[in-house]
C-alpha positions in Angstrom: 37.9 41.6 -15.9 34.9 42.3 -13.7 31.4 40.9 -14.0 28.9 42.9 -16.1 25.9 44.7 -14.6 22.8 42.4 -15.1 20.8 45.4 -16.2 23.0 47.5 -18.6 26.0 45.3 -19.1 28.6 47.8 -17.8 31.6 46.4 -16.0 31.3 46.2 -12.2 35.0 46.6 -11.4 34.4 49.6 -9.1 31.4 48.0 -7.3 31.9 46.2 -4.0 29.1 43.6 -4.5 27.5 41.9 -7.6 24.2 43.4 -8.6 23.0 46.4 -10.6 25.6 49.2 -11.0 25.2 52.4 -9.0 24.0 54.3 -12.0 21.2 51.7 -12.6 20.4 51.6 -8.9 19.9 55.4 -8.8 17.7 55.3 -11.9 15.6 52.5 -10.5 15.1 54.3 -7.2 13.9 57.4 -8.9 11.6 55.5 -11.3 10.1 53.2 -8.7 10.0 55.3 -5.6 7.6 53.8 -3.1 5.3 56.6 -1.9 3.3 55.7 1.2 -0.5 55.9 1.1 -3.3 55.3 3.4 -5.4 52.2 2.7 -8.9 51.7 4.2 -9.5 48.1 5.1 -12.9 46.7 6.3 -13.0 45.5 9.9 -12.4 41.8 10.3 -15.5 39.7 10.9 -14.9 36.0 11.5 -16.8 33.5 9.6 -19.6 31.7 11.4 -19.4 28.3 9.7 -19.0 26.3 12.9 -21.9 25.5 15.1 -21.3 26.0 18.9 -21.0 22.8 20.9 -24.3 21.9 22.5 -22.6 20.9 25.8 -20.5 24.1 25.9 -23.5 26.3 25.4 -25.7 24.4 27.9 -26.7 26.5 30.9 
């Protein structure tokens, strides 16, 4: 008596590890394939909420 697949309930006797069965894993990979895409991100600009130390900026 094997554990059931958490997704479809089919017995996992032929599977090596507990998790979704190989049929569900194949279906999930085809449905939710991660296609890479380029994302444009604005250049990082640090916040200027700290005033410079008067002694450090003294010339």
